[in-house]
C-alpha positions in Angstrom: -96.5 -98.6 -67.8 -97.1 -95.1 -69.5 -100.4 -93.3 -68.3 -102.7 -89.9 -68.4 -102.4 -88.7 -65.2 -104.0 -86.0 -63.2 -104.3 -85.5 -59.5 -107.4 -85.6 -57.6 -109.0 -85.7 -54.3 -110.4 -89.0 -55.5 -109.3 -90.8 -58.1 -110.6 -93.0 -61.2 -108.8 -95.6 -63.2 -109.1 -96.1 -66.7 -108.0 -98.6 -69.6 -108.5 -98.4 -73.3 -106.6 -100.1 -76.4 -105.0 -97.1 -77.3 -102.5 -99.5 -79.2 -104.6 -102.2 -80.6 -102.1 -104.9 -81.3 -99.8 -106.8 -78.3 -95.9 -107.5 -79.6 -95.4 -110.5 -77.5 -91.8 -111.3 -76.2 -89.8 -114.6 -75.4 -88.8 -114.4 -71.9 -85.4 -115.9 -71.7 -84.9 -115.9 -68.0 -81.4 -114.5 -68.2 -82.3 -110.8 -68.1 -85.6 -108.7 -66.6 -88.4 -109.3 -69.0 -88.6 -106.7 -71.5 -91.7 -103.9 -70.7 -94.6 -104.3 -72.7 -94.4 -103.1 -76.6 -97.5 -102.5 -78.7 -98.4 -101.0 -82.4 -101.2 -99.6 -83.7 -101.9 -96.5 -82.6 -105.7 -96.2 -82.2 -107.3 -92.5 -83.0 -110.6 -93.9 -82.1 -109.5 -94.9 -78.6 -107.2 -92.3 -77.8 -110.6 -90.0 -78.4 -112.1 -92.2 -75.9 -109.1 -91.4 -73.2 -109.5 -87.8 -73.9 -113.4 -87.6 -73.1 -112.8 -89.5 -70.3 -110.2 -86.5 -69.0 -112.7 -83.7 -70.7 -115.3 -85.5 -68.4 -113.5 -85.4 -64.8 -112.3 -81.8 -66.0 -116.0 -80.6 -66.5 -117.2 -82.4 -63.3 -114.2 -80.6 -61.3 -115.9 -77.3 -63.1 -119.4 -78.1 -61.7 -120.2 -76.2 -58.8 -122.9 -78.7 -57.9 -121.5 -82.0 -58.8 -119.2 -83.4 -56.1 -118.2 -79.3 -55.3 -115.3 -79.1 -53.2 -113.6 -82.3 -54.2 -111.6 -82.5 -57.3 -111.5 -86.0 -59.3 -108.5 -87.3 -61.1 -107.8 -90.0 -62.9 -105.0 -92.5 -64.3 -105.3 -93.9 -67.7 -103.3 -96.8 -68.5 -103.3 -98.1 -72.1 -104.3 -102.4 -72.5 -102.9 -102.9 -76.2 -106.3 -104.6 -76.4 -104.6 -107.9 -74.7 -106.6 -109.3 -71.6 -103.1 -110.0 -70.4 -101.9 -106.4 -70.3 -105.4 -105.2 -69.3 -105.2 -107.5 -66.5 -101.5 -106.2 -65.3 -103.1 -102.6 -66.1 -105.8 -103.1 -63.6 -103.6 -104.4 -60.7 -101.4 -101.6 -61.6 -104.1 -99.3 -61.0 -105.8 -101.0 -58.0 -102.6 -102.4 -56.1 -99.5 -100.6 -56.8 -97.6 -97.4 -58.5 -94.4 -99.0 -58.2 -93.8 -98.3 -61.8 -94.9 -94.5 -61.6 -92.7 -91.5 -60.7 -91.7 -91.2 -56.6 -94.0 -88.1 -56.3 -97.1 -90.2 -57.2 -96.3 -92.6 -54.2 -99.1 -90.3 -52.2 -102.2 -90.4 -54.8 -105.0 -91.2 -53.2 -106.1 -95.0 -54.2 -108.7 -95.5 -57.4 -112.2 -95.9 -56.2 -113.6 -96.8 -59.8 -112.4 -98.4 -62.9 -113.6 -97.4 -66.6 -112.4 -99.9 -68.9 -112.6 -102.0 -71.2 -113.4 -101.8 -74.9 -113.2 -105.5 -75.6 -115.4 -108.3 -73.8 -112.2 -110.6 -72.7 -110.4 -107.9 -71.4 -113.3 -106.8 -69.3 -114.1 -110.7 -68.0 -110.4 -110.5 -67.1 -110.7 -106.8 -64.5 -114.0 -107.9 -63.7 -113.3 -111.5 -62.4 -110.0 -110.2 -60.9 -111.2 -107.0 -59.3 -114.1 -108.2 -58.1 -113.7 -110.1 -55.3 -111.9 -107.0 -54.1 -115.7 -104.8 -54.5 -114.0 -102.3 -56.7 -116.2 -101.1 -59.4 -115.9 -101.1 -63.1 -118.0 -99.9 -65.6 -117.0 -100.4 -69.4 -118.0 -98.1 -72.2 -117.7 -100.9 -75.3 -117.5 -104.3 -73.5 -121.4 -106.0 -74.8 -120.6 -109.9 -74.2 -124.0 -111.0 -72.4 -122.0 -113.4 -69.7 -121.0 -109.9 -67.9 -124.5 -109.8 -66.8 -123.7 -112.8 -64.2 -124.1 -111.1 -60.5 -123.1 -114.4 -59.6 -119.5 -113.9 -61.4 -119.2 -110.4 -61.5 -120.8 -108.5 -58.8 -118.9 -105.0 -59.3 -119.5 -104.7 -63.5 -121.2 -101.9 -64.5 -121.4 -100.8 -68.4 -122.9 -98.1 -70.0 -124.0 -99.8 -73.4 -125.9 -102.6 -73.7 -125.3 -106.2 -73.2 -125.0 -108.5 -76.5 -128.3 -110.2 -74.6 -130.0 -107.2 -76.7 -128.3 -106.5 -79.4 -128.9 -109.9 -80.8 -132.4 -109.4 -80.6 -131.6 -106.3 -82.5 -129.6 -108.3 -85.2 -132.6 -111.6 -84.9 -134.9 -108.9 -85.6 -133.3 -107.3 -88.8 -132.7 -111.1 -90.2 -136.8 -111.9 -89.8 -137.8 -108.6 -91.4 -135.9 -109.2 -94.6 -136.8 -112.5 -94.7 -133.2 -113.8 -94.7 -133.5 -117.8 -93.5 -129.7 -119.2 -94.5 -126.5 -116.9 -93.1 -122.9 -117.4 -92.4 -121.4 -116.2 -89.7 -117.7 -114.6 -88.4 -117.0 -114.1 -84.8 -113.7 -113.6 -83.0 -111.6 -115.8 -81.2 -112.4 -114.2 -77.6 -115.7 -114.2 -75.5 -117.1 -111.4 -77.5 -117.5 -112.8 -80.6 -118.2 -116.8 -78.9 -120.5 -115.1 -76.5 -122.5 -113.1 -79.6 -122.7 -115.6 -82.0 -124.4 -118.1 -79.5 -126.7 -115.4 -78.7 -127.4 -114.4 -82.0 -127.7 -118.1 -83.1 -130.4 -118.9 -79.9 -132.3 -116.0 -81.4 -132.2 -116.3 -84.8 -133.5 -120.1 -84.3 -136.5 -119.3 -82.8 -137.2 -118.0 -86.3 -136.3 -120.4 -88.2 -133.0 -119.2 -89.6 -129.9 -121.3 -90.3 -126.6 -120.5 -89.8 -124.7 -122.3 -92.6 -121.2 -121.5 -91.3 -119.0 -120.0 -88.1 -116.0 -118.6 -89.3 -113.4 -117.8 -86.5 -110.7 -115.1 -86.6 -108.1 -112.4 -84.6 -105.8 -110.1 -85.3 -102.8 -112.6 -84.6 -104.1 -115.2 -86.6 -101.7 -115.9 -89.3 -102.9 -115.6 -93.0 -103.1 -118.6 -94.0 -106.1 -118.6 -91.5 -107.9 -115.7 -93.0 -107.6 -117.4 -95.9 -109.4 -120.8 -94.9 -112.3 -118.5 -93.7 -112.0 -116.3 -96.9 -112.4 -119.8 -98.8 -115.5 -120.7 -96.4 -116.9 -117.9 -97.9 -116.6 -118.6 -101.2 -117.7 -122.0 -101.2 -121.2 -121.0 -99.6 -123.9 -120.0 -101.2 -125.3 -117.7 -98.3 -125.8 -114.2 -99.6 -125.8 -112.6 -95.6 -123.3 -113.1 -93.4 -123.2 -111.6 -89.6 -119.2 -110.1 -88.3 -119.4 -109.9 -84.4 -115.9 -109.0 -84.3 -113.7 -105.8 -82.8 -112.8 -103.7 -85.8 -109.0 -104.6 -85.3 -110.4 -108.3 -85.8 -111.9 -107.8 -88.5 -110.0 -105.5 -90.5 -107.4 -108.2 -91.8 -110.2 -110.3 -93.4 -111.5 -107.1 -94.7 -108.4 -106.2 -96.7 -108.2 -109.9 -97.7 -111.8 -110.2 -99.2 -111.4 -107.2 -101.3 -108.4 -108.0 -102.4 -110.1 -111.2 -103.5 -113.1 -109.5 -104.6 -115.8 -111.3 -103.1 -118.4 -109.2 -104.1 -122.4 -109.6 -104.0 -122.6 -110.5 -100.4 -124.8 -108.3 -97.2 -122.9 -108.0 -94.4 -124.5 -107.7 -91.2 -122.0 -105.9 -88.4 -122.0 -106.0 -84.7 -121.7 -102.6 -83.4 -117.5 -102.5 -82.7 -117.1 -102.0 -86.2 -120.0 -100.3 -87.8 -119.1 -97.1 -87.0 -115.3 -97.8 -86.6 -113.4 -95.0 -89.1 -110.5 -97.1 -90.1 -112.5 -99.6 -92.4 -114.7 -96.6 -93.7 -112.9 -96.0 -96.6 -114.2 -96.5 -100.4 -112.0 -99.3 -101.1 -113.7 -101.4 -98.3 -116.6 -99.8 -99.6 -116.3 -101.8 -103.0 -117.2 -104.9 -101.3 -118.6 -104.2 -98.1 -120.9 -101.1 -98.7 -124.3 -101.4 -98.1 -123.4 -103.1 -94.5 -126.0 -103.0 -91.9 -125.4 -102.9 -88.1 -126.7 -101.4 -84.9 -124.9 -99.1 -82.5 -126.0 -97.0 -80.1 -127.8 -94.1 -80.1 -125.0 -91.3 -81.4 -125.0 -87.6 -79.1 -123.1 -84.3 -80.3 -120.9 -83.2 -77.0 -120.0 -79.3 -78.8 -117.8 -78.8 -76.0 -115.4 -81.5 -76.8 -114.4 -80.3 -80.2 -111.7 -77.2 -78.5 -110.3 -79.8 -75.9 -109.1 -82.2 -79.0 -107.5 -79.5 -80.8 -106.1 -78.2 -77.5 -104.1 -81.4 -77.7 -100.2 -80.7 -78.2 -97.1 -82.6 -77.3 -95.3 -79.2 -77.0 -97.8 -78.5 -74.0 -98.8 -81.9 -72.4 -95.1 -82.8 -72.6 -95.0 -85.8 -70.1 -98.8 -86.9 -70.9 -98.5 -90.2 -72.3 -99.4 -91.5 -76.4 -100.0 -87.4 -77.1 -97.1 -87.6 -79.2 -97.6 -90.9 -80.8 -101.5 -89.4 -81.7 -99.6 -86.0 -83.3 -97.3 -88.7 -85.6 -100.4 -89.9 -86.7 -102.6 -86.7 -86.9 -99.6 -84.5 -88.2 -97.9 -86.5 -89.8 -94.3 -85.8 -88.6 -92.7 -86.6 -85.4 -92.8 -84.3 -83.0 -89.1 -83.2 -81.2 -89.0 -81.4 -77.9 -86.6 -79.2 -76.5 -83.2 -80.9 -75.6 -84.1 -83.6 -77.4 -82.3 -85.3 -80.7 -83.8 -85.6 -83.9 -84.3 -89.4 -85.9 -82.9 -88.6 -89.6 -84.9 -91.6 -90.2 -88.0 -89.9 -89.4 -90.0 -86.9 -91.2 -89.2 -84.0 -88.1 -92.1 -81.7 -87.0 -90.7 -77.7 -87.3 -92.9 -76.7 -84.4 -95.3 -75.0 -86.0 -97.6 -77.3 -87.2 -101.4 -76.8 -85.6 -104.1 -79.5 -85.5 -106.5 -76.5 -87.2 -105.2 -78.1 -90.7 -106.9 -81.6 -89.6 -109.7 -79.9 -88.1 -112.1 -81.3 -90.7 -110.9 -85.0 -89.7 -113.5 -87.5 -88.3 -111.3 -87.2 -85.1 -112.5 -83.7 -84.5 -116.2 -84.5 -85.1 -118.5 -84.4 -82.0 -121.5 -84.7 -83.4 -121.9 -88.0 -84.0 -120.1 -89.8 -80.8 -121.7 -93.4 -79.4 -118.8 -94.7 -77.8 -117.1 -91.4 -76.7 -120.9 -90.8 -75.2 -120.8 -93.6 -73.4 -117.2 -93.0 -71.7 -118.5 -89.7 -70.7 -121.8 -91.3 -68.7 -119.9 -93.6 -67.2 -117.3 -91.2 -65.8 -120.6 -89.1 -65.3 -122.0 -92.2 -63.4 -119.4 -92.8 -60.9 -119.5 -89.4 -60.1 -123.1 -89.1 -59.4 -122.5 -92.3 -57.2 -119.4 -90.4 -55.4 -121.5 -87.1 -54.8 -124.4 -89.6 -53.1 -122.0 -91.4 -51.0 -119.9 -87.9 -50.1 -122.7 -85.9 -49.4 -125.6 -88.6 -48.7 -128.2 -86.7 -51.1 -128.3 -86.7 -55.4 -126.5 -83.8 -57.1 -129.9 -82.1 -58.0 -130.7 -81.2 -54.4 -129.2 -78.0 -52.7 -126.7 -77.4 -50.1 -124.5 -80.5 -50.5 -122.9 -81.0 -47.0 -120.0 -83.7 -46.8 -121.6 -86.8 -44.2 -118.3 -88.5 -45.0 -114.7 -87.5 -45.1 -113.0 -88.3 -49.2 -110.2 -90.6 -47.5 -112.5 -93.0 -46.3 -114.0 -94.1 -49.2 -114.1 -97.7 -49.9 -115.0 -99.5 -52.8 -117.4 -101.7 -52.0 -119.5 -98.4 -50.9 -118.8 -96.5 -54.5 -120.1 -99.8 -56.0 -123.3 -100.0 -53.4 -123.9 -96.7 -54.5 -123.4 -97.1 -58.0 -125.7 -99.8 -58.8 -128.6 -97.2 -57.4 -127.4 -94.3 -59.4 -130.2 -92.6 -61.1 -130.1 -89.3 -62.8 -130.8 -86.9 -66.2 -127.8 -85.7 -67.7 -127.3 -82.5 -69.6 -128.2 -84.1 -73.0 -131.7 -85.2 -72.1 -130.6 -89.2 -71.1 -131.6 -91.2 -67.8 -128.2 -92.3 -66.6 -129.5 -95.9 -64.4 -128.3 -99.6 -64.2 -130.7 -102.3 -63.7 -129.9 -105.3 -61.5 -127.5 -107.1 -63.8 -125.6 -103.8 -64.1 -126.9 -102.8 -67.8 -128.4 -99.9 -69.0 -131.3 -99.6 -70.8 -131.4 -101.4 -74.3 -131.6 -99.1 -77.3 -130.0 -99.3 -80.9 -129.6 -97.1 -83.9 -129.6 -98.8 -87.2 -126.5 -98.3 -89.5 -126.0 -98.4 -93.4 -123.1 -97.7 -95.5 -123.4 -95.5 -98.2 -120.9 -93.8 -100.2 -122.0 -90.1 -100.8 -119.6 -87.8 -102.3 -116.8 -90.0 -102.2 -116.9 -90.4 -98.8 -118.4 -93.5 -96.9 -121.1 -92.4 -94.3 -122.7 -94.4 -91.8 -126.2 -93.1 -92.6 -129.0 -93.6 -89.3 -132.2 -95.8 -90.8 -134.0 -97.2 -88.4 -134.5 -97.7 -84.2 -134.7 -100.9 -81.8 -136.0 -99.6 -78.4 -138.3 -100.9 -76.0 -141.7 -100.7 -76.7 -144.8 -99.6 -74.9 -146.3 -102.9 -74.5 -142.9 -104.7 -73.1 -141.4 -106.0 -76.7 -138.3 -104.8 -78.5 -139.8 -102.8 -81.5 -137.9 -102.6 -84.5 -138.4 -99.5 -86.8 -136.4 -99.1 -90.2 -136.6 -96.9 -93.3 -136.6 -99.1 -96.1 -136.2 -97.3 -98.9 -133.4 -95.5 -97.6 -131.4 -98.4 -97.3 -128.3 -98.7 -99.8 -128.3 -102.9 -100.4 -124.7 -104.0 -101.6 -126.6 -106.6 -104.2 -128.6 -103.5 -105.6 -132.1 -101.8 -104.8 -133.7 -105.0 -104.3 -133.3 -106.8 -100.7 -131.3 -109.9 -101.0 -132.0 -113.2 -100.8 -130.2 -115.7 -98.8 -132.3 -119.1 -98.2 -131.1 -122.5 -98.7 -134.4 -123.4 -100.5 -136.7 -121.3 -101.9 -139.7 -121.0 -99.5 -142.2 -123.6 -100.5 -145.1 -122.3 -102.4 -149.2 -122.6 -101.5 -150.2 -126.2 -101.8 -147.1 -127.2 -100.9 -145.6 -128.5 -97.5 -141.4 -129.0 -96.5 -140.0 -132.1 -96.4 -136.8 -132.3 -94.6 -133.4 -133.5 -96.5 -131.8 -136.1 -94.9 -128.4 -134.6 -93.6 -129.2 -131.2 -94.0 -130.1 -127.9 -91.9 -133.7 -127.2 -91.4 -133.4 -124.6 -94.1 -132.9 -126.9 -96.6 -135.4 -128.9 -97.4 -138.0 -130.5 -100.7 -141.0 -129.2 -101.4 -143.8 -131.9 -101.7 -147.5 -131.3 -103.0 -150.0 -131.6 -100.4 -151.9 -134.9 -100.7 -155.8 -135.0 -101.6 -157.8 -133.3 -98.7 -155.3 -131.4 -97.2 -153.9 -128.0 -97.7 -151.6 -125.5 -97.4 -153.0 -121.7 -98.2 -149.5 -120.5 -97.0 -145.7 -120.1 -98.4 -143.3 -122.0 -96.4 -145.9 -124.5 -94.5 -144.4 -127.1 -92.6 -147.7 -129.2 -92.6 -150.1 -129.7 -94.9 -153.9 -129.0 -92.9 -156.7 -131.8 -93.7 -160.2 -130.2 -94.6 -162.9 -130.8 -92.8 -164.9 -133.6 -93.4 -167.7 -132.0 -95.8 -164.8 -130.1 -98.1 -162.2 -131.1 -100.3 -158.8 -129.7 -101.6 -159.0 -127.6 -105.1 -156.5 -128.5 -107.8 -153.6 -126.1 -106.4 -153.9 -127.7 -102.7 -154.6 -124.3 -101.8 -158.7 -124.0 -100.1 -160.9 -126.5 -99.1 -163.8 -126.4 -101.5 -166.9 -128.2 -100.5 -167.2 -131.6 -101.9 -169.8 -132.7 -104.6 -172.7 -133.7 -103.4 -174.1 -137.0 -105.0 -176.8 -138.7 -106.0 -178.9 -139.9 -109.1 -180.8 -137.4 -110.6 -183.5 -136.6 -113.1 -181.7 -134.4 -115.1 -178.5 -136.4 -115.8 -178.1 -138.9 -118.8 -177.9 -141.9 -116.4 -181.4 -140.3 -114.6 -183.1 -139.5 -117.7 -182.4 -143.1 -119.3 -183.5 -145.2 -116.7 -186.7 -142.8 -115.9 -187.6 -143.2 -119.6 -187.1 -147.2 -119.3 -189.3 -147.5 -116.5 -191.9 -145.2 -118.2 -191.7 -146.9 -121.4 -192.4 -150.2 -119.2 -195.0 -148.7 -117.1 -196.8 -147.8 -120.5 -196.3 -151.3 -122.2 -198.4 -152.7 -118.9 -200.4 -150.7 -119.1 -201.0 -150.9 -123.0 -200.7 -155.0 -122.4 -203.5 -154.9 -119.5 -205.7 -152.7 -122.2 -205.5 -155.0 -124.8 -206.0 -158.3 -122.4 -209.2 -156.3 -121.0 -210.5 -155.6 -124.7 -209.9 -159.1 -126.3 -210.9 -160.9 -122.8 -213.4 -162.8 -124.7 -210.9 -164.5 -127.2 -209.5 -168.0 -126.4 -206.0 -166.9 -125.9 -206.8 -164.5 -123.3 -208.9 -167.3 -121.8 -206.2 -169.6 -122.0 -204.0 -167.7 -120.2 -206.7 -166.8 -117.2 -207.5 -163.5 -117.8 -208.0 -163.0 -113.8 -204.5 -163.6 -112.8 -202.8 -161.6 -116.1 -204.4 -158.7 -115.4 -203.4 -158.8 -111.7 -199.8 -159.6 -113.0 -199.8 -156.9 -115.3 -200.5 -154.5 -112.3 -198.3 -155.6 -110.1 -195.6 -155.2 -113.2 -197.3 -151.8 -113.8 -196.1 -151.1 -110.2 -193.2 -152.9 -110.7 -191.8 -150.1 -113.2 -193.0 -147.3 -111.2 -191.0 -148.3 -108.3 -187.4 -147.1 -109.8 -188.9 -144.0 -109.5 -188.6 -143.5 -105.9 -184.9 -144.5 -106.0 -184.0 -141.1 -108.7 -184.1 -138.2 -106.9 -182.6 -136.6 -103.3 -183.6 -139.4 -100.6 -185.1 -138.1 -98.2 -186.8 -139.9 -94.5 -190.3 -140.9 -96.7 -188.6 -141.5 -99.7 -186.4 -143.9 -98.1 -189.1 -146.2 -96.2 -191.0 -146.1 -99.5 -188.1 -147.7 -101.8 -187.1 -150.5 -100.1 -191.0 -151.6 -99.2 -192.2 -150.6 -102.0 -189.6 -153.0 -103.9 -190.5 -155.7 -101.9 -194.5 -155.6 -102.2 -194.6 -155.2 -105.8 -192.4 -157.9 -107.1 -193.7 -160.0 -104.3 -197.4 -159.4 -105.4 -195.6 -160.3 -108.8 -194.2 -163.5 -108.2 -197.5 -164.4 -106.3 -199.1 -164.1 -109.2 -196.3 -165.9 -111.6 -196.8 -168.6 -108.5 -200.7 -168.7 -109.3 -200.2 -168.9 -112.7 -197.5 -171.7 -112.7 -199.8 -173.2 -110.2 -203.0 -173.2 -112.7 -201.4 -174.4 -115.9 -200.0 -177.4 -113.8 -203.3 -178.5 -112.5 -204.7 -177.7 -115.6 -202.2 -180.1 -117.1 -203.6 -182.8 -114.3 -206.9 -182.2 -115.3 -206.7 -183.4 -119.0 -206.1 -187.0 -117.6 -209.9 -188.8 -117.0 -210.7 -189.4 -113.3 -208.6 -186.0 -112.6 -210.1 -183.6 -110.2 -207.2 -181.0 -109.2 -208.9 -178.5 -111.8 -212.1 -178.3 -109.3 -209.7 -178.2 -106.0 -207.9 -174.7 -107.8 -210.4 -172.5 -108.9 -210.4 -168.6 -109.0 -211.1 -168.5 -105.1 -207.6 -170.8 -104.4 -206.0 -168.4 -106.9 -206.2 -165.1 -104.9 -205.9 -166.7 -101.7 -202.5 -167.9 -103.2 -201.8 -164.2 -103.9 -203.0 -162.6 -101.0 -200.9 -165.1 -98.6 -197.9 -165.3 -100.6 -197.8 -160.9 -100.6 -199.3 -160.6 -96.8 -195.7 -162.4 -95.9 -194.0 -160.1 -97.5 -196.4 -156.9 -95.9 -195.6 -158.6 -92.2 -191.7 -158.4 -93.4 -191.9 -154.6 -94.6 -194.0 -153.7 -91.2 -191.2 -155.2 -88.9 -188.6 -153.8 -91.3 -190.0 -150.1 -91.0 -191.8 -150.6 -87.1 -187.6 -151.8 -85.9 -184.6 -150.7 -88.1 -186.3 -148.6 -91.2 -184.4 -147.2 -93.7 -183.2 -143.7 -93.2 -181.6 -141.2 -95.8 -177.6 -141.3 -94.6 -174.5 -139.3 -95.8 -171.7 -141.4 -96.6 -167.8 -140.1 -96.7 -166.3 -143.4 -98.4 -165.3 -141.3 -101.2 -162.4 -138.6 -100.9 -164.0 -135.6 -103.0 -167.3 -136.5 -103.3 -170.7 -136.6 -100.7 -172.9 -139.8 -101.2 -176.5 -139.2 -100.2 -178.1 -142.5 -99.9 -180.8 -144.2 -98.1 -179.1 -146.5 -95.6 -181.1 -150.0 -95.6 -181.4 -149.6 -91.3 -181.6 -153.3 -91.0 -179.1 -155.4 -93.6 -181.2 -158.9 -92.5 -185.1 -157.0 -93.3 -182.9 -156.0 -96.5 -182.1 -159.4 -97.5 -184.9 -161.2 -96.3 -187.2 -158.9 -98.8 -184.7 -160.1 -101.4 -184.6 -163.9 -100.2 -188.5 -164.1 -99.6 -188.8 -162.7 -103.4 -186.3 -165.5 -104.7 -187.8 -168.0 -102.5 -191.0 -167.6 -104.6 -189.0 -167.3 -108.2 -187.0 -170.8 -107.3 -190.6 -172.6 -106.8 -192.4 -170.9 -109.8 -189.2 -171.9 -111.6 -189.1 -175.5 -110.4 -193.2 -176.2 -111.1 -192.6 -174.1 -114.2 -189.8 -176.3 -115.4 -192.0 -179.8 -114.7 -194.4 -178.4 -116.8 -192.4 -177.3 -119.7 -193.6 -180.1 -122.0 -197.4 -179.5 -122.0 -198.9 -180.8 -124.9 -200.3 -177.3 -126.4 -199.6 -174.8 -129.4 -199.1 -172.1 -126.2 -197.1 -174.0 -123.4 -197.8 -171.3 -120.6 -195.3 -173.1 -118.2 -192.3 -172.8 -120.5 -192.7 -168.8 -120.8 -192.6 -169.1 -117.1 -189.5 -171.0 -116.9 -188.1 -168.8 -119.6 -189.1 -165.7 -117.4 -188.1 -167.2 -114.0 -184.5 -168.2 -115.4 -184.7 -164.2 -116.2 -185.4 -162.7 -113.3 -183.0 -165.4 -110.9 -180.5 -164.2 -113.7 -180.7 -161.0 -112.9 -181.0 -161.2 -109.1 -178.5 -163.3 -108.7 -176.0 -160.9 -110.7 -177.0 -157.6 -109.0 -176.3 -158.7 -105.5 -172.7 -158.6 -106.0 -173.0 -155.5 -108.3 -175.1 -153.8 -105.8 -172.1 -154.8 -102.9 -169.2 -153.3 -105.5 -170.6 -150.5 -106.8 -169.8 -146.6 -105.4 -172.1 -144.1 -105.0 -175.1 -143.3 -106.6 -174.0 -146.4 -109.5 -175.4 -148.4 -106.3 -178.8 -147.0 -106.9 -178.5 -147.3 -110.8 -177.4 -151.2 -110.2 -180.8 -151.7 -108.1 -182.8 -149.8 -110.6 -181.6 -151.9 -113.2 -182.3 -155.1 -111.6 -185.9 -153.9 -111.3 -186.3 -152.5 -114.7 -184.4 -155.9 -116.2 -186.4 -158.5 -114.3 -190.2 -156.7 -114.8 -189.3 -156.7 -118.6 -188.1 -159.8 -118.6 -191.5 -161.0 -117.3 -193.4 -158.4 -119.2 -192.0 -159.5 -122.9 -191.8 -163.4 -122.0 -195.2 -164.4 -120.6 -197.4 -161.5 -122.8 -195.5 -160.6 -125.8 -196.4 -163.8 -127.5 -200.1 -163.4 -126.6 -199.7 -159.7 -127.4 -198.3 -160.9 -131.3 -201.1 -163.7 -131.5 -203.8 -161.0 -130.8 -202.9 -158.7 -132.8 -200.5 -159.9 -135.5 -202.0 -163.3 -136.1 -205.6 -163.2 -135.1 -206.2 -166.3 -137.1 -204.5 -168.3 -134.8 -206.5 -166.7 -131.8 -208.8 -169.8 -132.1 -209.6 -172.4 -129.5 -208.6 -175.2 -131.8 -205.7 -173.8 -132.5 -204.8 -173.2 -128.6 -205.6 -176.5 -127.4 -204.1 -178.1 -130.5 -204.6 -181.8 -131.7 -201.5 -183.1 -129.9 -202.9 -184.6 -126.6 -200.2 -187.6 -127.1 -197.7 -186.9 -123.8 -194.8 -189.1 -125.6 -191.5 -188.3 -127.5 
């Protein structure tokens, strides 16, 4: 295998993808298999080889680092193929049969710097790890390589994809992208990278719509299938976790098909690669964002690179290919025959005419700087091994012989190496062989017709132990314009709605459902609606909880005003009637209707009409106790008076027959006893009610958007006992009055009482179902209406005819008219 070689006391191996494509061949087993053939000379990878050579030469000139010990190197080409990488690693570690005879005395390789691709590094680390040969990678980022149980001798100077996945996920979260695509290379780098990225973004609720897989050796049909996948998808942001060599063919196809309007996110493998950084590629991929390791300038490197020449390094591998690509002609050395098919160099060409080429730009080195750090890390480990002290200490005296160095010892000291290089960077490895993670955010921008990799942010470990992303958002050039591109499967649900998963779709695809009554979502993109506290209710937009309306029957609302007016009207009529009865107490009509009982009845009706006023207004402890007891007592008194009047009428009728003594047995004293005793029973019921389980103010939350303030009866049994007792008295009155309905006088009191009791019973029979079914304040209104209706029924039925005769027809207010002349009880 062709190699770059420098002899030294201690040899370091290097494997680089100087050519980026392996030309496979089929063995016929007839002849010896052909040698390795590669194509696609990679200027970027060739510069990595030169940085390794430069660093070793710089160390050999350093009087403090490895004094009196020379480092050598042997650098081989991997063709970016795991198979060829493994062949190169075995060549470095185990034999020199392919080299010139003079190389047979080269010292064994103490460490290897390899490789750029993760799949290639996995092959090397897995093969040489059991032999304790240390491998330091400069560009392999697969998180799988951090597994110390499988790769105990693997180190790297570039952070693991575990950290890059965190950085990319933080970028996606920062700009609110929830629906993205991904393209991976069909190797360990791409597969593990996308897997780590998906695990990170899933924590933020981000969905990966598709994952396309490519490789540089894929046929065009496979690439076109990935392009078709991109065209059919509605994603606006795509992550390409692919090495530049694998991605470049797909980039050309995407540009060819003019697929625009996509914001590309790049892995560190291609975001700063020079080959795709052209105005043609920029038409589709302009504005791409990606993370790379921080850049560094190595000023002394440029003269070293400018000194590369096939005429001075005639036997150096890869130099003639570099010259042909860089200068544009094929170098012909002395004694070689010129090939007329190619353009031949005259020998006067120099690299000065190409000094502005990106190859010679040593101010923004990233991967090259990783190679530089890898060489110095190995050198410091060797120094500590040979001199038993760090390079910063003076009087370095060897503590072991160079020939006794074993790779296992180098691995041991490499794990513990820690130093600050000339650029101020701390170089060390953690327990997994990884360096501290730190990235720059790169944005592709077109300036003066050239694609520039502009640094606009940084991702690094913060003081609190977490990783922190800082971005200069105002400087970003977006592919889709000045605004941050929107990439979602479903637009984020507005406030007042919640997400409803669409069956069979990813979690990022959803419908927005309005929150139910009593629940809110005061943030966009809410997964669930939050129930309001019991005292609150959702507003119309369902984005805030507002206090529920407190409902009770008030004096200032229309219904309250109407009931108050009716109550006062009834009380006024009762009082007016009572005054009429007192004023005309000497007239026959008043005398015939039992003046004393009538006055008692009117007083009770007056109180019945005032009773509803206690039902209007905010319920309180004493108000609630007063409401039901006042209602029960006033109506018990009222019906007791009616009952006494009914008995008086019946006894009066019986007394009209000769020999009857009933009237004498039922005088005023007995009438008072009946009224008092009947009312006393109700008083006892109310006292027990107030003593055992009295009414109390209660807050009812049955209504969805209202808080109902009402008086809880306390004891339902006591409440219905009060109603039942009043009903019992009313039924007795009705029965007695009905039996006496055919009294032989012009003014039949029994008929009036019967009619009033029918009204009373009808009202209260309809009251019970209406009371039970009425909501909120209407329950109170129903009870007030029942009280007023029954009171008006009694007042008008019993007293209106009498007042009519007294006030309108005074000529009928005579004993003769009252008694009449019809004493015949027959039909």
